[in-house]
C-alpha positions, 0 to 999 in steps of 0.5 A: 094878663092877671095870671102873668101879673100873679106870677111876677108877684110870685117871683118878687116874693121868692126873691124877698124870702131868699134874701131875707133867708141869707140875711137871716143866716149871716145875722145868726152866724155874726151872733154866734161869732160874738156870743162865742167870745169872752172879754177879759180885760180888752182882749176878746177870746174865743170860748174854749181857749179862756183862761181859767180865773176867778168868776168874780174877777171877770170883767170887774177890773183890778181888785184886791179882795180880803185875804183869808189870813194875813200878817201884821204888826202891833202898833199899840195895845191895851185891854180893849183895842189893839192897832196893827199895821200890814206890810203895806203900812196900812193900820187896822184897829181891832177891838177885843170884841171883834175877836173870835179866839185869841191865841198866844205862842210863846217861845219855849224849849224842852226844859219847860215840858213837864209831866202833864204837858200836852204835846201836838206834833205834825210831820213826816211818818218814819214808821209806826213808832217814830216821826220827824218834825221841825215844830212842837206845840206845848199846851198846859192845864190852861190850854187843854180845850185846845187839844185832844188827847190821845190823838193820832192822825196819818195820811200815808202819802198824797194817795188820790187813788186807791189802789192801781184799778182806781188808775184805769178808772181815772184813765178811762173817765178822763182820757189821760194817763194817770200813771205817766202824768209827772205831776201825779208821779210827784204827788205820789212820792210825797212822804206819809204825815202824821199828827199826834197829841199826847203827853211826853213819856220822856223827854231825852230822847223825846217820846209821845204816849199815844195811848195803850202803851204805845208811844212815838219817837220824835226826831228833827226833820233836818239840821235846824232842829225843832222849835217849839212854842207853848200855846195859850189863850189870850186877850188884847192886853197881852200884845206889845209893840212890835209883836207879830200876829196872824189875822183870820179876818171876816171884815176889814176896812180902814176904820175896823177889823174883825177876826174870827182867829188872832194868833199873837207871837210873843218874843218872851217866854210864858215864864218871863211874861209871868215876871211882868215883862211884856216884851 
């Protein structure tokens, strides 16, 4: 009798063990299914197919982070403060003490280029002695600290791969055909670019001396010609209502604004400003 009772108890325990095992497996499967989903907004998305998003924005609701740089228009300005308004109509007071660097761009032209003028040009590299551009920045003695001369920097096209052998290496590592990838081909056909800084060797045609008796011929990039600005250091007292500024902000709210750099775009030339004009 005792052996039959023990046998029945053993069978009951075996049944309970099997039942618990099945429940455990089902539970783990359910947990795995739940863990294998990422909720973006209200839509569950299986992992492996999740969209590429900013990690800081997942499940955090709509946000509008402070941009690294944005455009504003001057509403009011004096030697201590400037009030700016963005494209959405929001206004920000900016103290002159909260600006890391204040730059001013004044409209200019070829006639303003002198023997001591320093020119900075970025554009397409046509050959070792010529380049094309659509803009030139001019620096006089009061702004020499903003540039280094002579200076030449060339990037011979967008070349993420050093040579054809690099394509083969990338193909092995990524499993992609990097040579026939249309994005890569498009990038590789981008023109070579160059940035030069130097004094004008001549104005017509415009040639910039880059040292060692070498110079670079500057040509227009298109039919629109070449725009020019004189770049100087400045302060909030130079700003006038209606001027446009580009702000590189470090902190921003409705009551205050702090910026690492402010670039003020004037509508008058530097020579006109010396005569007392502000607009």
